[in-house]
C-alpha positions in Angstrom: 41.7 202.9 156.5 40.7 206.2 157.6 42.4 208.7 159.6 40.2 208.1 162.7 41.1 204.4 163.0 44.8 202.7 164.5 47.8 204.6 163.5 50.1 202.0 162.0 53.7 202.6 161.8 56.6 201.5 159.5 59.3 200.7 161.1 61.3 198.6 159.2 62.4 198.2 155.7 64.1 196.2 152.8 64.8 196.1 149.7 66.5 194.1 146.5 66.3 194.9 143.2 68.6 195.6 139.9 69.9 198.5 141.7 71.7 196.4 144.6 70.7 195.0 147.8 69.4 196.9 150.2 68.4 200.0 151.0 71.1 202.3 150.1 71.2 201.3 146.2 67.5 202.3 145.9 68.5 205.7 147.6 71.1 205.8 144.8 68.9 205.2 142.0 66.1 207.2 143.2 68.5 210.4 144.1 69.7 210.1 140.2 66.8 208.7 138.5 69.2 206.6 136.7 67.1 203.7 135.4 68.8 200.3 135.8 66.9 198.7 132.8 69.0 197.1 130.4 68.1 195.6 126.9 66.8 192.2 127.0 68.8 190.4 124.6 67.1 190.3 120.8 67.2 186.2 120.4 65.2 185.8 124.0 63.0 189.0 122.9 62.6 188.2 119.3 63.9 191.8 118.2 65.6 194.5 120.1 63.6 197.5 122.1 62.8 195.7 125.1 64.1 196.1 129.0 64.4 194.2 131.9 66.2 194.6 134.9 67.4 191.4 136.9 68.6 191.5 140.4 72.3 189.7 138.9 74.0 191.0 142.1 72.0 188.9 144.3 73.8 186.4 146.1 72.1 184.3 148.2 74.8 182.5 149.5 75.9 185.7 150.8 73.2 185.5 153.6 72.8 181.4 153.7 74.6 178.5 153.2 74.7 176.8 149.8 72.8 174.0 151.1 69.8 176.3 151.8 70.0 178.2 149.2 69.8 175.6 146.9 66.3 174.1 148.1 64.7 177.5 147.8 63.3 179.1 144.6 64.2 182.8 143.4 61.4 184.1 144.6 62.0 182.9 148.3 65.8 183.6 148.4 64.2 187.5 147.6 62.0 186.9 150.3 63.4 185.1 153.2 66.7 187.5 152.9 64.7 190.7 152.6 62.5 189.6 155.2 65.8 189.3 157.9 66.9 193.0 156.8 63.4 194.4 157.3 63.1 192.8 161.2 66.5 194.1 161.5 65.6 197.2 160.3 62.9 197.8 162.9 65.2 196.3 165.7 62.5 193.4 165.8 63.7 190.1 167.9 61.0 188.1 166.6 61.2 185.4 170.1 61.1 188.2 172.7 58.2 190.2 170.4 56.2 186.8 170.6 56.2 184.7 167.3 52.8 184.3 167.6 51.9 187.6 167.1 54.2 188.6 164.3 52.7 187.8 160.5 53.3 188.2 157.0 51.2 189.2 154.0 52.9 189.4 150.7 51.9 190.4 146.6 53.7 187.9 144.8 52.8 187.6 140.3 55.5 185.3 138.8 56.7 183.5 142.4 58.9 180.4 141.6 58.1 180.7 137.7 61.7 179.3 137.0 61.0 176.2 139.4 57.6 175.7 137.6 59.3 175.4 134.3 61.9 173.1 135.2 59.3 171.0 137.4 56.6 170.9 134.4 59.4 170.6 131.3 60.6 167.1 133.3 56.9 165.8 132.8 56.7 166.5 129.7 59.7 165.4 128.3 59.9 161.9 130.6 56.4 161.7 132.1 55.5 161.1 135.6 59.4 159.6 136.2 60.7 163.0 135.0 59.0 165.1 137.8 61.0 165.9 140.8 59.5 166.0 144.0 61.7 168.6 145.7 61.0 171.7 143.1 57.2 171.2 143.8 56.7 172.8 147.2 58.7 175.8 144.9 56.0 176.0 142.0 53.4 177.9 144.3 53.0 181.7 144.9 53.0 181.3 148.5 56.0 179.7 148.8 58.2 183.0 149.4 56.1 184.3 152.5 56.1 180.3 153.6 59.7 180.0 154.0 60.3 183.6 155.3 57.8 182.4 158.2 59.6 178.8 158.5 62.6 180.8 158.6 62.2 183.4 161.2 59.6 181.3 163.1 56.3 183.7 162.4 53.2 181.7 163.6 51.3 185.3 162.7 48.7 185.3 160.5 50.7 184.5 156.5 48.7 185.1 153.6 49.8 185.7 149.8 48.1 187.7 147.2 48.4 187.4 143.0 46.2 190.7 142.1 47.7 191.8 139.1 50.0 194.9 139.6 48.1 195.9 142.7 49.3 192.3 144.2 51.6 194.1 146.4 49.3 196.7 147.7 46.4 194.0 148.3 48.8 192.8 151.2 49.8 195.8 152.6 45.5 196.7 153.1 45.7 192.7 154.2 48.4 193.6 157.0 46.8 196.8 158.2 43.4 194.7 159.0 45.2 192.1 161.0 46.9 194.8 163.2 43.4 196.6 163.8 41.9 193.2 164.5 44.5 192.7 166.9 45.3 189.2 165.3 48.9 190.7 165.2 51.3 193.2 167.0 53.8 193.6 163.8 53.3 192.5 160.2 55.6 192.3 157.4 54.3 193.1 154.0 55.1 194.2 150.9 56.1 192.4 147.4 58.2 189.9 145.8 59.0 188.4 142.3 61.4 186.9 139.9 62.3 187.1 136.3 63.1 184.4 133.7 64.5 184.5 130.6 61.4 181.5 130.2 59.0 184.3 130.9 60.2 186.7 127.8 59.9 183.9 125.6 56.7 183.2 127.0 54.9 186.9 126.8 57.0 186.9 123.4 54.7 183.9 122.0 51.7 185.3 123.6 52.3 188.8 121.8 52.4 189.9 125.4 55.6 192.2 124.9 54.3 194.8 122.7 52.1 195.8 125.6 54.0 194.8 129.4 57.6 193.6 128.5 59.0 196.3 127.3 60.4 197.1 131.2 59.9 194.1 133.4 62.0 193.9 136.5 62.5 191.7 139.7 63.3 192.0 143.4 61.3 192.5 146.9 60.3 195.5 148.6 59.4 194.9 152.1 57.9 197.0 155.0 57.3 196.0 158.7 54.3 197.7 160.1 53.8 197.7 163.6 50.7 199.8 165.9 52.4 203.6 166.1 51.8 203.1 169.8 53.5 200.2 170.0 57.0 201.5 167.9 56.8 204.4 170.2 56.8 202.5 173.4 59.6 200.7 172.0 61.5 203.7 171.0 62.6 202.7 167.5 62.0 205.5 164.7 59.1 205.9 162.7 60.3 205.6 158.8 56.8 206.6 157.9 53.0 206.2 158.6 50.2 204.8 156.7 46.7 207.0 156.3 43.9 206.2 154.2 43.9 203.8 151.4 41.5 203.4 148.9 41.0 200.7 146.2 38.6 200.7 143.4 37.5 197.3 141.8 36.7 198.7 138.2 35.6 202.0 136.5 32.2 201.5 135.8 31.0 202.6 132.4 29.7 206.0 132.4 30.7 206.2 135.9 34.5 206.6 135.7 34.4 210.2 137.2 33.0 208.8 140.3 35.0 205.9 140.5 38.3 208.4 140.2 37.5 210.7 142.9 37.1 207.6 145.1 40.6 206.5 144.3 42.2 209.8 144.5 39.8 210.9 147.8 39.4 214.6 148.6 41.8 217.1 146.8 44.6 217.5 149.4 47.9 218.9 148.9 50.8 216.6 149.0 54.8 216.5 148.8 55.1 213.9 146.8 53.2 211.4 144.5 54.2 207.4 143.4 53.1 206.1 140.7 53.1 201.8 140.0 51.7 199.3 138.0 50.3 201.5 135.0 49.2 204.0 136.9 51.7 206.8 134.8 49.4 205.6 131.9 45.9 206.6 132.9 45.2 210.1 131.5 42.5 210.9 134.3 44.5 210.1 137.1 47.6 212.6 135.9 44.8 215.1 135.3 44.2 215.1 139.1 47.8 215.3 140.1 49.2 219.2 140.5 51.5 219.2 138.2 53.6 221.0 141.0 53.7 218.0 142.7 56.8 215.6 141.9 56.0 212.5 140.5 58.1 208.8 141.1 57.6 206.1 138.6 59.6 203.4 139.9 58.9 201.4 136.6 61.0 203.4 134.7 64.0 202.9 137.4 63.8 199.5 138.2 61.1 197.8 135.9 57.7 196.7 136.5 56.3 193.3 138.0 53.1 192.0 139.6 54.2 193.0 143.0 56.7 196.0 142.1 54.2 197.9 144.4 56.7 196.8 147.1 60.2 198.1 145.8 57.5 201.6 144.6 56.2 202.1 148.3 59.8 201.6 150.1 61.4 204.1 147.4 58.6 206.5 148.5 59.3 206.4 152.0 62.9 206.7 151.4 62.2 209.9 149.8 60.2 211.7 152.0 61.1 214.3 154.4 60.1 214.5 158.1 56.4 216.2 158.3 55.6 215.4 154.6 53.2 213.8 152.7 52.9 211.3 149.8 50.3 209.7 148.0 50.9 206.3 146.4 49.0 205.3 143.5 48.6 201.5 142.0 46.5 200.4 138.7 46.1 197.4 136.6 45.0 197.8 133.4 41.6 196.7 133.8 41.5 197.0 137.3 42.1 197.0 140.5 43.3 200.5 141.4 44.8 201.7 144.9 45.4 205.2 146.3 47.6 204.6 150.1 48.3 207.9 151.9 51.5 207.9 153.5 52.8 210.2 156.4 56.8 210.9 156.3 59.1 210.4 159.2 59.3 211.3 162.6 61.6 213.3 164.0 64.9 213.7 161.7 
């Protein structure tokens, strides 16, 4: 998305993480740069030195009835609660806005993993009779977005992406496209993931704890996107605006420099850089960021997941000053790679 195309505003934010529920806990973590990661129990990880950040303070029954909460997987609980928070932050009434013009795109990596494990365990231990039908709808990654749509009555586009560490960024890009194509007036977007002890055991058995599981996290970061002209007509604060979105599938051998130039775009001044996924582990990317520009790596503070880009974007926007500019980079080990320009809040 280039600067001469539709101006897209971010008018609402929501976050749930190991830091807490809501935006204030994120602000506090970002301000103090204090990690909320804790040691993974050694008996679970097979040794010491591994960290995780579970949203243990989140209680779904603080936001919905116990009966409703029991029907949803943990990822869906995150998404449903956060979607309501984001809509409230953007001052959007779904019925007045028109539910057919509101959609949702989410990135999700391990959605419903706990329910999937329980569902399959029933089959492997007791055969078909051990299957619990009520669990099945929660075993698919698109359950969080679908349950949020059901809860609030969204009738616009509904798409879920599983794209490694860039899952949330893909969702943001598609949300922009739906707005540009006039298929929606408002899009809720971001990323959601859950972290379950079963995952740690599985990664341990696969030998992956040595690579990516040392700082796993969970939670949801959501943004409300709408056409900037519409937001100004509504008279709501514009928390930030999205600029160009650049993506590279992979760096071709012998053409890595060309791919990096495409990812970072023309060299320009910015006030803050956000790093998500494994972007902080790519020397050629870091070399293109001036040492004077502050870097925000939420993975070091809140943990990492395939869809943690949603929380990274929320954290970045909360850290921006009016009139400032920032770039959000996200990367998976072998691709894809994303670079997203963000323009700070309008006014004070």
